[in-house]
Residue frames as qw, qx, qy, qz and C-alpha x, y, z in Angstrom:
[[0.025, -0.427, 0.423, 0.799, 88.57, 111.97, 116.53],
 [0.018, -0.125, -0.861, -0.493, 86.61, 109.60, 114.29],
 [0.025, 0.648, 0.721, -0.242, 83.35, 110.46, 116.09],
 [0.034, 0.708, 0.028, -0.704, 83.98, 114.08, 115.20],
 [0.019, -0.222, 0.709, 0.669, 84.83, 113.04, 111.66],
 [0.036, 0.399, 0.903, 0.154, 81.54, 111.19, 111.49],
 [0.050, 0.705, 0.438, -0.555, 79.78, 114.35, 112.69],
 [0.069, 0.524, -0.330, -0.782, 81.07, 116.31, 109.70],
 [0.114, 0.037, -0.846, -0.520, 80.07, 113.62, 107.23],
 [0.057, 0.463, 0.850, -0.245, 76.78, 113.07, 109.04],
 [0.191, 0.616, 0.143, -0.751, 75.77, 116.58, 108.05],
 [0.183, 0.312, -0.649, -0.669, 76.29, 115.58, 104.42],
 [0.021, -0.229, -0.969, -0.090, 73.96, 112.60, 104.84],
 [0.124, 0.605, 0.594, -0.515, 71.17, 114.77, 106.23],
 [0.221, 0.623, -0.152, -0.735, 71.53, 117.34, 103.50],
 [0.039, 0.234, -0.839, -0.490, 72.05, 114.68, 100.88],
 [0.255, 0.381, 0.875, -0.156, 68.56, 113.32, 101.50],
 [0.315, 0.746, 0.249, -0.531, 67.23, 116.43, 99.78],
 [0.447, 0.732, -0.379, -0.346, 69.51, 116.11, 96.77],
 [0.986, 0.152, -0.057, 0.033, 70.83, 113.08, 94.94],
 [0.735, 0.246, -0.182, 0.605, 74.35, 114.47, 94.82],
 [0.360, -0.931, -0.055, 0.029, 76.20, 116.72, 97.22],
 [0.734, 0.158, -0.139, 0.645, 79.60, 118.42, 97.30],
 [0.222, -0.970, -0.052, -0.078, 81.15, 121.20, 99.34],
 [0.500, 0.524, -0.426, 0.543, 84.56, 122.75, 99.88],
 [0.672, -0.521, -0.443, 0.286, 85.72, 122.26, 103.46],
 [0.131, -0.959, 0.110, -0.225, 86.64, 125.17, 105.71],
 [0.317, 0.575, -0.643, 0.393, 90.07, 125.43, 107.33],
 [0.482, -0.374, 0.578, -0.542, 88.60, 124.39, 110.68],
 [0.942, 0.098, 0.126, -0.294, 87.01, 121.30, 109.14],
 [0.727, 0.518, -0.426, 0.149, 90.28, 120.41, 107.38],
 [0.041, 0.560, -0.667, 0.490, 92.27, 120.81, 110.60],
 [0.688, -0.237, 0.462, -0.507, 89.76, 118.68, 112.50],
 [0.956, 0.231, 0.025, -0.180, 89.52, 115.86, 109.97],
 [0.786, 0.435, -0.294, 0.328, 93.19, 115.81, 109.01],
 [0.572, -0.796, 0.198, -0.022, 94.79, 115.72, 112.43],
 [0.009, 0.707, -0.705, -0.057, 98.47, 114.93, 112.87],
 [0.596, -0.110, 0.785, -0.127, 97.46, 111.32, 113.48],
 [0.740, 0.545, 0.367, -0.143, 95.57, 111.08, 110.19],
 [0.371, 0.858, -0.332, -0.130, 98.31, 112.86, 108.24],
 [0.233, -0.553, 0.800, 0.009, 100.90, 110.45, 109.61],
 [0.699, 0.117, 0.690, -0.148, 98.75, 107.41, 108.82],
 [0.691, 0.637, 0.340, 0.017, 98.27, 108.44, 105.18],
 [0.622, -0.114, 0.246, 0.735, 101.72, 110.02, 104.69],
 [0.190, 0.898, 0.301, 0.258, 100.33, 113.50, 104.07],
 [0.621, -0.335, -0.059, 0.706, 103.46, 115.66, 104.21],
 [0.216, 0.335, 0.270, 0.877, 102.67, 118.58, 101.87],
 [0.154, 0.213, 0.364, -0.893, 100.70, 121.61, 102.96],
 [0.297, 0.536, 0.789, -0.048, 96.96, 121.47, 102.32],
 [0.023, 0.058, 0.344, 0.937, 95.65, 123.59, 99.47],
 [0.583, -0.094, -0.043, -0.806, 91.97, 122.61, 99.47],
 [0.099, 0.050, 0.987, -0.113, 89.67, 119.78, 100.49],
 [0.540, -0.038, -0.278, -0.793, 86.23, 118.79, 99.24],
 [0.356, 0.068, 0.878, -0.313, 83.57, 116.50, 100.69],
 [0.508, 0.156, -0.396, -0.749, 81.10, 114.89, 98.31],
 [0.501, 0.055, 0.800, -0.326, 78.38, 112.25, 98.34],
 [0.504, 0.220, -0.523, -0.652, 76.82, 110.09, 95.63],
 [0.893, -0.109, -0.177, -0.400, 75.08, 106.73, 95.32],
 [0.785, 0.163, -0.532, 0.272, 78.29, 104.97, 96.38],
 [0.639, -0.558, -0.368, 0.380, 78.51, 106.82, 99.68],
 [0.136, -0.986, 0.038, 0.093, 80.62, 109.65, 101.05],
 [0.803, 0.255, 0.016, 0.538, 84.02, 110.71, 99.78],
 [0.248, -0.914, 0.055, 0.317, 86.70, 113.28, 100.39],
 [0.716, 0.523, 0.022, 0.461, 89.26, 114.82, 98.03],
 [0.460, -0.798, 0.062, 0.385, 92.35, 116.43, 99.55],
 [0.617, 0.701, -0.036, 0.355, 94.61, 118.63, 97.41],
 [0.593, -0.704, 0.097, 0.377, 98.11, 119.26, 98.75],
 [0.557, 0.778, -0.106, 0.271, 101.12, 121.16, 97.39],
 [0.764, -0.386, -0.021, 0.516, 104.81, 121.48, 98.18],
 [0.041, 0.960, -0.075, -0.267, 106.57, 124.87, 98.06],
 [0.770, 0.549, -0.115, 0.304, 109.22, 125.22, 95.37],
 [0.706, -0.511, -0.002, 0.490, 112.78, 125.51, 96.62],
 [0.505, 0.283, 0.240, 0.780, 113.88, 127.90, 93.83],
 [0.137, -0.862, -0.429, 0.233, 112.78, 130.93, 95.81],
 [0.280, -0.699, 0.148, 0.641, 115.68, 133.15, 94.75],
 [0.461, 0.228, 0.605, 0.608, 115.38, 132.80, 90.97],
 [0.062, 0.116, -0.143, -0.981, 114.49, 135.85, 88.92],
 [0.342, -0.293, -0.711, -0.541, 111.32, 134.10, 87.78],
 [0.413, -0.526, -0.706, 0.233, 110.05, 133.61, 91.33],
 [0.212, -0.375, -0.237, 0.871, 110.86, 137.20, 92.27],
 [0.122, -0.014, -0.395, -0.910, 109.05, 138.55, 89.22],
 [0.522, -0.355, -0.612, -0.477, 105.88, 136.54, 89.90],
 [0.162, -0.407, 0.482, -0.759, 104.44, 137.49, 93.27],
 [0.831, -0.262, 0.042, -0.488, 102.64, 134.33, 94.30],
 [0.621, -0.423, 0.657, -0.070, 103.58, 131.01, 95.88],
 [0.618, 0.463, -0.557, -0.305, 105.24, 128.45, 93.64],
 [0.851, -0.251, 0.412, -0.206, 105.24, 124.67, 94.03],
 [0.091, 0.502, -0.813, -0.281, 107.64, 121.97, 92.93],
 [0.204, -0.092, -0.962, -0.157, 105.02, 119.21, 93.30],
 [0.593, -0.176, 0.108, -0.778, 101.39, 118.48, 94.10],
 [0.151, -0.019, -0.988, 0.036, 99.66, 115.41, 95.52],
 [0.597, -0.189, -0.078, -0.776, 95.93, 114.67, 95.63],
 [0.060, -0.035, 0.960, -0.272, 94.31, 112.07, 97.91],
 [0.590, -0.182, -0.397, -0.679, 90.94, 110.41, 97.27],
 [0.094, -0.085, 0.870, -0.476, 89.20, 108.93, 100.32],
 [0.531, -0.409, -0.590, -0.450, 85.99, 107.02, 101.01],
 [0.360, -0.405, 0.514, -0.666, 84.35, 107.17, 104.43],
 [0.724, -0.080, -0.661, -0.178, 83.95, 103.60, 105.71],
 [0.703, -0.456, -0.506, 0.202, 82.89, 102.70, 109.27],
 [0.288, -0.952, -0.073, 0.068, 83.55, 106.27, 110.45],
 [0.558, -0.526, 0.370, 0.525, 87.10, 106.17, 109.12],
 [0.406, 0.763, -0.291, -0.411, 88.87, 107.51, 106.04],
 [0.835, 0.008, 0.509, 0.210, 89.81, 104.79, 103.59],
 [0.014, 0.653, -0.435, -0.620, 92.41, 105.88, 101.04],
 [0.821, 0.428, 0.357, -0.122, 91.39, 104.82, 97.53],
 [0.733, 0.422, 0.161, 0.508, 94.05, 106.43, 95.32],
 [0.274, -0.757, 0.049, 0.592, 96.57, 109.23, 95.08],
 [0.625, 0.691, 0.173, 0.320, 97.86, 111.39, 92.25],
 [0.486, -0.678, 0.132, 0.536, 101.32, 112.99, 92.32],
 [0.608, 0.706, 0.147, 0.331, 102.95, 115.37, 89.85],
 [0.557, -0.543, 0.078, 0.624, 106.33, 117.13, 89.82],
 [0.330, 0.901, -0.147, -0.240, 107.92, 119.96, 87.88],
 [0.781, -0.130, 0.421, 0.442, 110.84, 119.24, 85.60],
 [0.015, 0.467, -0.425, -0.775, 112.03, 120.21, 82.15],
 [0.700, 0.455, 0.486, -0.258, 109.34, 119.77, 79.53],
 [0.708, 0.384, 0.432, 0.407, 109.65, 119.69, 75.73],
 [0.270, 0.834, 0.174, 0.448, 109.92, 123.50, 75.55],
 [0.056, -0.765, 0.269, -0.583, 111.07, 124.99, 78.85],
 [0.290, 0.019, -0.780, 0.554, 112.36, 124.45, 82.33],
 [0.433, -0.656, -0.507, -0.354, 109.42, 124.41, 84.76],
 [0.110, 0.362, -0.458, 0.804, 109.29, 126.63, 87.83],
 [0.384, -0.023, 0.570, -0.726, 105.95, 125.74, 89.39],
 [0.271, -0.233, -0.858, -0.369, 102.87, 123.56, 89.22],
 [0.272, 0.049, 0.462, -0.843, 99.37, 124.26, 90.53],
 [0.227, 0.464, 0.855, -0.050, 95.79, 123.00, 90.59],
 [0.095, -0.115, -0.313, -0.938, 93.56, 124.94, 88.20],
 [0.069, 0.374, 0.842, -0.384, 90.48, 124.92, 90.42],
 [0.321, 0.389, 0.002, -0.864, 88.76, 127.62, 88.34],
 [0.543, 0.199, -0.612, -0.540, 87.96, 124.74, 85.96],
 [0.196, 0.035, -0.955, 0.221, 87.05, 122.27, 88.74],
 [0.627, -0.200, 0.128, -0.741, 83.70, 120.98, 89.94],
 [0.139, -0.061, 0.979, -0.136, 82.45, 117.73, 91.46],
 [0.641, 0.239, 0.057, -0.727, 79.46, 116.62, 89.39],
 [0.640, 0.134, 0.756, 0.033, 77.83, 113.59, 87.81],
 [0.181, 0.508, -0.393, -0.745, 78.53, 114.14, 84.11],
 [0.229, 0.078, -0.867, -0.436, 77.11, 110.87, 82.76],
 [0.624, -0.215, -0.085, -0.746, 73.91, 110.66, 84.80],
 [0.695, -0.049, -0.717, -0.017, 74.65, 107.38, 86.59],
 [0.650, -0.715, -0.191, -0.171, 74.42, 108.79, 90.11],
 [0.781, -0.351, -0.035, 0.516, 78.16, 108.88, 90.81],
 [0.014, 0.964, -0.136, -0.228, 80.38, 111.95, 90.92],
 [0.858, 0.302, 0.097, 0.403, 83.21, 111.91, 88.37],
 [0.332, -0.817, 0.115, 0.457, 86.15, 114.06, 89.57],
 [0.684, 0.599, 0.099, 0.405, 88.05, 115.83, 86.79],
 [0.497, -0.714, 0.058, 0.490, 91.31, 117.30, 88.06],
 [0.572, 0.733, 0.057, 0.364, 93.07, 119.92, 85.96],
 [0.504, -0.761, 0.126, 0.389, 96.52, 121.25, 86.78],
 [0.640, 0.725, -0.012, 0.256, 99.33, 122.95, 84.94],
 [0.697, -0.334, 0.008, 0.635, 102.99, 123.84, 85.12],
 [0.123, 0.984, 0.019, -0.130, 104.67, 127.20, 84.53],
 [0.808, 0.124, 0.125, 0.562, 107.77, 127.70, 82.40],
 [0.382, -0.116, 0.051, 0.915, 109.82, 130.68, 81.26],
 [0.176, -0.199, -0.306, -0.914, 106.68, 132.22, 79.75],
 [0.523, -0.065, 0.439, -0.728, 104.30, 131.21, 82.51],
 [0.735, 0.211, 0.601, -0.231, 101.59, 128.86, 81.25],
 [0.529, 0.715, -0.226, -0.396, 102.66, 129.78, 77.70],
 [0.552, 0.457, -0.696, -0.045, 105.25, 127.01, 77.67],
 [0.394, -0.292, 0.758, -0.431, 104.07, 124.87, 80.55],
 [0.202, -0.093, -0.948, -0.229, 102.20, 121.58, 80.57],
 [0.593, -0.137, 0.148, -0.779, 98.49, 120.99, 81.17],
 [0.151, -0.017, -0.988, -0.016, 97.03, 117.75, 82.47],
 [0.644, -0.149, -0.002, -0.750, 93.35, 116.83, 82.62],
 [0.124, 0.110, -0.977, 0.137, 92.80, 113.69, 84.71],
 [0.669, -0.196, -0.201, -0.688, 89.39, 112.01, 84.76],
 [0.063, -0.137, 0.932, -0.330, 88.41, 109.57, 87.50],
 [0.718, -0.065, -0.198, -0.664, 85.41, 107.35, 86.86],
 [0.964, -0.222, -0.075, -0.125, 84.99, 104.47, 89.26],
 [0.780, -0.432, 0.298, 0.342, 88.30, 102.62, 89.34],
 [0.689, 0.455, 0.280, 0.489, 89.39, 104.03, 85.96],
 [0.202, -0.775, 0.070, 0.595, 91.74, 106.95, 85.38],
 [0.633, 0.524, 0.375, 0.430, 92.11, 108.58, 81.97],
 [0.307, -0.680, 0.006, 0.665, 94.21, 111.56, 81.02],
 [0.527, 0.784, 0.164, 0.284, 94.82, 114.27, 78.45],
 [0.592, -0.518, 0.094, 0.611, 98.34, 115.70, 78.45],
 [0.432, 0.859, 0.185, 0.202, 99.08, 118.94, 76.65],
 [0.582, -0.234, 0.053, 0.777, 102.37, 120.71, 75.95],
 [0.167, 0.943, 0.209, -0.196, 101.86, 124.44, 75.57],
 [0.612, -0.075, 0.270, 0.739, 104.18, 126.54, 73.44],
 [0.102, 0.704, 0.033, -0.702, 104.53, 130.03, 72.04],
 [0.205, 0.385, -0.652, -0.621, 105.22, 128.54, 68.58],
 [0.837, 0.121, -0.109, -0.522, 102.75, 126.35, 66.67],
 [0.707, 0.316, -0.633, 0.019, 105.34, 123.59, 66.28],
 [0.060, 0.327, -0.759, 0.560, 105.87, 123.40, 70.04],
 [0.590, -0.090, 0.371, -0.711, 102.29, 122.52, 70.93],
 [0.466, 0.033, -0.836, -0.288, 100.94, 118.98, 71.07],
 [0.640, -0.250, 0.342, -0.641, 98.21, 117.09, 72.90],
 [0.307, 0.137, -0.939, -0.069, 98.15, 113.40, 73.81],
 [0.703, -0.215, 0.078, -0.673, 94.99, 111.54, 74.76],
 [0.322, -0.187, 0.915, -0.156, 94.81, 108.19, 76.58],
 [0.298, -0.076, -0.804, -0.509, 92.98, 105.60, 74.50],
 [0.182, -0.389, -0.857, 0.284, 90.83, 104.84, 77.55],
 [0.123, 0.297, 0.197, -0.926, 89.46, 108.39, 77.44],
 [0.422, 0.105, -0.471, -0.768, 87.38, 107.53, 74.38],
 [0.388, -0.219, -0.894, -0.046, 85.85, 104.61, 76.30],
 [0.011, 0.226, 0.566, -0.793, 84.36, 107.00, 78.87],
 [0.230, 0.690, 0.677, -0.110, 80.66, 107.91, 78.69],
 [0.343, 0.561, 0.324, 0.680, 79.96, 110.66, 76.17],
 [0.288, -0.918, -0.227, -0.152, 78.75, 113.01, 78.91],
 [0.639, -0.625, 0.141, 0.425, 82.20, 112.97, 80.51],
 [0.591, 0.143, 0.385, 0.694, 83.97, 113.38, 77.17],
 [0.119, 0.784, 0.355, 0.496, 81.81, 116.40, 76.32],
 [0.446, -0.887, -0.093, 0.079, 82.51, 117.97, 79.71],
 [0.674, -0.361, 0.251, 0.594, 86.27, 117.61, 79.23],
 [0.428, 0.407, 0.419, 0.689, 86.03, 119.22, 75.80],
 [0.137, -0.909, -0.280, -0.277, 84.06, 122.10, 77.33],
 [0.589, -0.742, 0.064, 0.314, 86.81, 122.53, 79.93],
 [0.631, -0.009, 0.353, 0.691, 89.42, 122.57, 77.18],
 [0.185, 0.709, 0.381, 0.564, 87.44, 125.34, 75.47],
 [0.390, -0.908, -0.147, -0.030, 87.31, 127.22, 78.80],
 [0.693, -0.431, 0.183, 0.549, 91.09, 126.88, 79.19],
 [0.465, 0.320, 0.391, 0.727, 91.55, 128.37, 75.73],
 [0.065, -0.841, -0.346, -0.410, 89.08, 131.21, 76.39],
 [0.558, -0.811, -0.064, 0.164, 90.85, 131.98, 79.67],
 [0.332, 0.859, -0.370, 0.125, 94.18, 132.32, 77.87],
 [0.617, -0.572, 0.535, -0.077, 95.76, 129.50, 79.88],
 [0.560, -0.139, 0.764, 0.287, 96.43, 127.23, 76.92],
 [0.523, 0.526, -0.296, -0.602, 96.31, 126.85, 73.15],
 [0.748, 0.011, 0.663, 0.003, 95.39, 123.42, 71.86],
 [0.273, -0.123, 0.685, 0.664, 96.42, 122.37, 68.32],
 [0.424, 0.266, -0.180, -0.847, 94.26, 123.74, 65.54],
 [0.677, 0.063, -0.549, -0.487, 91.35, 121.42, 64.79],
 [0.004, -0.214, 0.901, -0.378, 91.56, 119.56, 68.10],
 [0.620, 0.117, 0.422, -0.651, 87.77, 119.24, 68.40],
 [0.790, 0.394, -0.282, -0.376, 87.58, 117.44, 65.05],
 [0.381, 0.424, -0.810, 0.141, 90.57, 115.28, 65.97],
 [0.259, -0.139, 0.792, -0.536, 88.96, 114.23, 69.25],
 [0.765, 0.234, 0.175, -0.574, 85.72, 113.34, 67.49],
 [0.757, 0.436, -0.467, -0.137, 87.90, 111.10, 65.29],
 [0.883, -0.461, 0.085, 0.003, 89.39, 109.63, 68.50],
 [0.601, 0.606, -0.366, 0.371, 92.95, 110.64, 67.69],
 [0.790, -0.478, -0.228, 0.310, 95.55, 109.90, 70.38],
 [0.481, -0.336, 0.082, 0.806, 98.09, 112.54, 69.31],
 [0.286, 0.886, 0.347, 0.116, 97.24, 116.02, 68.05],
 [0.458, -0.424, 0.118, 0.772, 99.71, 118.63, 66.80],
 [0.266, 0.783, 0.034, -0.561, 99.99, 121.55, 64.40],
 [0.260, 0.593, -0.619, -0.445, 101.75, 119.61, 61.61]]
């Protein structure tokens, strides 16, 4: 199995010689081959696989696995009204490839619940805002995961999380959406403002994209507040 795993990553090495950085979304066949029952058992991968990405930078080869767990509230009016799959939790796995084997570096898990505004019915990765790139020019890829929950008004009263992974550091921005101005607030980890400016600017661009897409409304003046390194932003 691991020889076959090495074959898949070996292709990345060959291609990577032409480019400093490399990333690709894996096909279903590649996912099934790499994440065999043996590998899933070893790393306690119990949710269904949503997507997987292979990427390479100056630190070697890596793999990001996104998994999700189907929500059990299948008979609620909300689920019936919205015609796509809903999840009660998600879990992401970050691996390095070492000696032809996957070495788990970290995981990220998130669940639905009851937020400040609404009961939550689902949570999902927002991959339309996702890319694996080097945002600070140091030769390493800095994953930025964005995901959100869905409440009574869909994303209108759900939560949004933006999680940045740089080396061994993890920094987050947590936003509560709301249909009323007073319901919305955004909290920023202090460590976020210690990240390289290239990463900070990219996150702010993604926040602007979320707003333009209609998936979230951040408190008025949030750009100015972030330049002032505020940790909590709200409408009052």
